[in-house]
N, C-alpha and C positions, 0 to 999 in steps of 0.2 A: 563833434558831438555825435551820439548815436542816433541813427535813424528812428529807433523806437520812440524816442522823445517826441517825434514829428508824427508818429502813428496816430489817426483819429481815435482808434481803441485805447491808446495810451492815455490820451488826454482825456478821454471818457471816464476812464479808471480815477485819474487824478481829481478830477472835478467832483465824482461821487465822494472821494475821500475828504476834500475841501469842504463840500457841503455837510458832511456829516459831522466834521468839527465846529462848523459854524452853527448847526443845529443843536449841538452840545452847549453852545454858547461860550466856547473857547476860543481865546485870541491865540495867535501864531505862537506868542511867547509861552502863554499858559501850557499849550499843548506840547511844546518843545520841553519844557520843563518837567511834564507828566513823562515824556519819552527819554528824558535824561540827555538831550541833545542841544546844541546850540540852537537859537531861533531861526538862524540863517539857514539852517538845514531844512526846517518846514518851509520857509519862504522859498528856497530853490527847488523842493519837491513840487509845490503848489504852482511855481511858474514855469515847470517843465524844464529847469535847468538842470537837474540832477535826477538820474535814475533810481528809482527803487528797486533792490534785488529782492529775491523772494522773501528771505528771512526779515528784512525791513518792512514788507509789505504785510507780513503777518503780524509784526509788531504794532504797525500802525493799526491795523484792524482789531487788534486785541485792546489796545488803548482807547479806541473808539466804541467798543462793544459791537462790532460787526462782524458778520460771518463772511470770512475772506473767500469761500466757494461761490458767494454771490456774484 
């Protein structure tokens, strides 16, 4: 597993994305459908079992209406 998955900064970023999803009232399944990915993908990202690359991060932010620069 990549060391980045255990970095506090990465976990903070994922928590920010997870909170934004929850604040939109979306379940992991609903959000996964919006992204066009299996629900397990969202679960693994939010549990820090799968690392987001830059393009995936941008897609996540766009789907959540977030500014990726934040």
